[in-house]
C-alpha positions in Angstrom: 0.1 0.1 -0.1 3.3 2.5 0.7 4.8 1.5 -2.6 1.6 2.3 -4.6 0.9 5.3 -2.5 4.7 6.4 -3.3 4.6 5.4 -7.0 1.3 7.8 -7.7 3.3 10.6 -5.7 6.1 10.1 -7.2 4.0 9.9 -10.8 2.1 13.4 -9.8 5.7 14.8 -9.2 7.1 13.9 -12.6 3.8 14.9 -14.2 4.4 18.3 -12.6 7.8 18.8 -13.5 7.2 17.8 -17.1 4.2 20.8 -17.2 6.4 23.3 -15.5 9.2 22.5 -18.0 6.9 22.3 -20.8 5.3 25.8 -19.9 9.1 27.7 -19.3 10.2 25.9 -22.4 7.4 27.4 -24.4 7.3 30.9 -22.8 5.7 33.4 -23.7 3.1 31.8 -26.5 0.7 34.5 -25.1 0.5 38.5 -23.7 2.1 39.3 -20.1 -0.3 40.9 -17.9 1.3 43.9 -15.6 -0.3 44.8 -12.6 0.5 48.2 -11.4 -0.9 49.2 -7.6 -1.5 52.5 -8.4 -3.4 55.0 -10.4 -2.3 56.4 -13.7 0.3 59.6 -13.7 1.9 58.5 -10.5 5.9 57.7 -10.2 4.7 53.5 -10.4 2.7 53.5 -13.4 5.0 56.5 -15.6 8.2 54.6 -15.3 6.9 51.0 -15.6 4.8 52.2 -19.2 8.1 53.3 -21.0 10.0 49.9 -19.4 7.4 47.3 -20.7 6.5 49.6 -23.9 10.3 48.6 -24.3 10.5 45.3 -23.1 7.7 43.9 -25.2 10.3 44.4 -28.1 12.2 41.7 -26.7 9.4 39.5 -25.1 8.0 39.0 -28.8 4.5 39.4 -26.9 2.1 42.1 -25.9 2.7 43.2 -22.3 -1.0 44.3 -20.5 -1.0 47.2 -18.1 -3.0 46.9 -15.4 -3.7 49.5 -12.9 -5.2 47.9 -9.2 -4.9 51.1 -7.3 -5.5 50.0 -3.9 -3.4 50.2 -0.4 -0.3 51.9 -1.8 -0.2 48.7 -3.8 -1.4 46.2 -1.0 -4.4 45.2 -3.3 -2.1 44.5 -6.3 0.5 42.3 -4.1 -2.0 40.1 -3.1 -3.9 39.2 -6.5 0.0 38.8 -7.8 1.1 36.5 -5.0 -2.0 34.4 -5.6 -1.7 34.4 -9.3 -0.7 30.6 -10.9 3.0 30.8 -11.1 3.2 30.9 -14.6 4.9 34.1 -15.9 1.7 35.5 -17.6 0.6 37.9 -14.4 3.8 39.8 -13.0 3.6 43.6 -11.7 5.4 45.9 -10.0 6.6 47.0 -6.3 8.3 49.4 -4.2 9.6 49.0 -0.9 5.5 48.9 0.1 6.2 45.2 -0.2 7.7 45.1 2.8 6.0 48.2 5.0 2.7 47.1 5.0 3.8 43.6 6.4 5.5 45.9 9.0 2.3 47.9 9.6 0.2 44.7 9.7 -2.3 45.6 6.7 -1.4 42.1 5.0 0.1 39.2 6.2 2.9 38.7 2.9 6.3 41.1 1.9 8.8 40.1 -0.1 9.3 36.6 0.3 5.9 35.8 -1.1 7.2 36.5 -4.7 9.8 36.2 -6.7 12.0 39.1 -7.7 12.8 39.5 -11.5 14.5 43.0 -11.8 15.1 45.9 -9.8 14.7 48.3 -12.5 14.7 52.4 -10.8 14.8 54.3 -7.5 13.0 57.2 -7.3 13.9 59.9 -3.7 10.9 61.8 -2.6 10.6 65.4 -2.4 8.6 68.3 -1.3 6.5 70.3 -3.5 4.5 73.8 -3.6 3.0 76.1 -5.8 5.3 78.3 -7.6 4.1 81.3 -6.0 3.9 79.8 -2.4 5.2 82.1 0.5 8.3 79.4 0.9 11.3 79.7 -1.1 13.5 77.3 1.4 12.4 73.8 2.8 14.0 75.8 6.0 11.0 78.4 5.3 8.3 76.0 5.5 9.4 73.7 8.3 9.2 77.4 10.4 5.8 78.2 9.0 4.5 74.7 10.0 6.5 75.1 13.5 4.6 78.2 13.9 1.2 76.8 13.1 1.1 73.2 13.7 -1.0 70.9 12.0 -2.1 74.0 9.5 -0.3 73.3 6.2 -1.9 70.6 4.4 0.5 68.5 2.5 -1.0 65.4 0.2 0.8 62.2 0.8 0.2 59.1 -0.4 -2.0 56.3 1.7 0.0 55.0 4.9 2.4 52.4 4.2 3.1 54.3 1.1 7.4 55.9 0.8 5.8 59.0 0.2 4.4 59.3 3.4 7.1 58.0 5.1 9.2 60.3 4.2 7.1 63.1 5.1 6.5 61.4 8.7 10.7 61.5 8.6 10.3 65.2 7.8 8.0 65.7 11.0 10.0 63.4 13.3 13.5 65.7 12.3 12.2 68.6 12.4 9.8 68.0 15.3 6.8 69.5 13.3 3.3 68.5 12.8 1.4 69.0 8.9 -2.1 68.5 8.5 -1.7 65.3 6.3 -4.2 64.8 2.8 -4.5 61.1 2.3 -4.2 60.6 -1.2 -5.8 56.6 -2.6 -4.4 55.1 -5.6 -0.9 56.8 -4.8 0.7 60.0 -5.2 -0.5 60.8 -8.7 -2.9 64.0 -7.6 -0.7 65.5 -5.4 0.7 68.3 -7.7 -2.1 68.4 -9.3 -4.0 69.3 -5.9 -0.4 71.8 -5.4 -1.1 73.5 -8.6 -4.9 74.3 -8.1 -4.2 75.7 -4.9 -6.5 73.1 -3.0 -3.5 71.9 -0.7 -0.3 73.9 0.2 2.2 71.4 -0.4 2.8 67.1 -1.7 5.2 64.5 -1.2 6.0 63.2 -4.5 8.6 62.2 -6.5 10.3 64.1 -8.9 9.2 62.2 -11.6 6.0 62.8 -10.4 5.9 66.3 -10.5 8.1 67.1 -13.3 5.4 67.8 -16.2 3.8 70.5 -13.4 7.1 71.9 -12.2 8.3 72.6 -15.9 4.9 74.4 -17.1 5.7 76.9 -14.0 2.9 76.0 -11.9 5.0 74.3 -9.1 8.5 74.1 -7.6 10.3 71.6 -5.6 11.7 72.9 -2.1 14.3 70.1 -1.4 14.7 66.4 -2.5 15.6 63.0 -0.7 18.7 62.3 -2.0 21.9 61.7 -1.1 23.1 64.3 -4.0 21.6 66.7 -6.0 19.8 65.4 -9.5 21.2 65.5 -12.6 17.4 66.6 -13.7 16.9 69.3 -10.8 20.5 70.4 -10.3 18.8 73.4 -9.3 17.1 71.8 -6.1 19.3 71.5 -3.2 19.0 68.4 -1.0 17.6 68.0 2.5 20.9 67.5 4.1 22.3 70.4 2.4 19.2 71.9 3.7 20.2 70.3 7.7 18.0 67.5 7.2 19.7 64.5 7.5 17.0 62.7 5.7 17.5 60.8 2.6 14.8 57.5 1.7 15.1 55.8 -1.8 11.9 54.1 -3.5 13.3 51.2 -5.1 10.8 49.5 -7.3 11.4 45.7 -8.9 8.9 43.8 -11.1 8.1 40.7 -9.4 6.2 37.5 -9.8 4.1 35.2 -8.0 6.3 32.5 -5.7 7.2 29.4 -7.1 7.3 30.8 -11.1 9.9 28.7 -12.6 13.6 30.2 -13.0 13.8 29.7 -16.9 10.7 32.0 -16.9 12.3 34.0 -14.4 15.3 34.8 -16.5 13.1 34.9 -19.8 11.4 38.1 -18.3 14.5 39.7 -16.8 16.4 39.3 -20.2 13.5 41.0 -21.7 13.4 43.7 -19.3 17.0 44.3 -18.8 17.7 44.9 -22.6 14.5 47.8 -22.6 16.3 49.0 -18.9 19.4 49.5 -21.0 17.9 50.9 -24.0 18.6 54.1 -25.1 14.7 55.5 -24.8 14.4 54.1 -21.1 17.9 55.5 -20.3 16.5 58.8 -21.4 13.5 59.0 -19.8 15.2 58.3 -16.8 18.2 61.3 -16.8 15.4 64.0 -17.6 13.0 62.9 -15.0 15.3 62.6 -12.2 15.1 58.6 -11.7 18.0 56.5 -11.3 18.2 53.9 -14.0 18.8 50.0 -12.3 18.9 46.6 -14.2 19.5 44.3 -10.8 19.2 40.5 -11.6 16.8 38.1 -9.4 19.7 37.3 -6.9 20.5 40.9 -5.9 16.8 41.7 -6.3 16.0 39.7 -4.0 19.1 40.5 -1.6 18.2 44.4 -2.1 14.5 43.8 -0.9 16.3 41.8 2.6 18.1 45.1 3.4 15.1 47.1 2.5 12.7 45.0 4.3 15.2 45.2 7.4 15.5 48.8 6.8 12.2 49.5 6.4 11.1 47.5 10.1 13.4 49.1 12.0 12.1 52.2 11.2 8.5 51.5 11.5 9.5 50.0 15.1 11.0 53.5 15.9 8.2 55.1 15.4 5.9 53.2 17.5 4.1 51.7 14.3 5.3 48.3 14.2 2.4 44.8 14.4 3.3 41.3 14.2 1.9 40.1 10.9 0.9 36.3 11.3 
């Protein structure tokens, strides 16, 4: 009886292995769906669309982008994690793949996925209307210090990296803003500032670039270690006396258990796209930093980022143990 059961198990394992090998060998034979956990117009959406548009040329199949905003990426992460691990449903992530788990928002983190490639990183930035009274970050902070919770700043929902950038400034400067949460990500923040609906917003340079070039808004500072090539006139937070840097790394991810051959095929397509002239030009002009880290390097980076955000969240008294 035991021998019969063992035979059945071995046969099933062989069938699954052969089926998996066949899928990998034939991949991709149809379009690939790419989930973005934020609304159109935000940094993750803008960068991913340029990258996917180039990657599909190398993949040999269309990459169909589907925006799935909700919970600063959480909704998309859950859907990707539950998808069949065959390479046909993938998506992007930011550092929120770790923050949500440590905040107790969702029970999964980076360990529940197969990283394909890390494709860029963005620093945070504070934007105000072009005719705003504050010319420097210090003037902005001093106004908030004199009148706590009266300056309204638009930022992504709790758990987002841009939101943590704002919280770091509050802590470092000892001030409190009136935070206006944005569902769907940071995409609407610059528009709200330009329209005079809020005093400021927290958003990546790539998100605010078009309205900045149109003369509607301007950045008071960027959370990078050095000034950005695309915004050489904008000082860093460090230059202005605030020891704050935060990097929002983005990865392409697949469900856990996706065959290595499939992951490699996807990586080579996205790598070729990331190293291409169009993507590199877009990165340079938008103030983003292009990357093309492979699966193993990306996994290590995500592990380090998870530790970084966990320590930050514990320090802020916001940590919740997930089951």
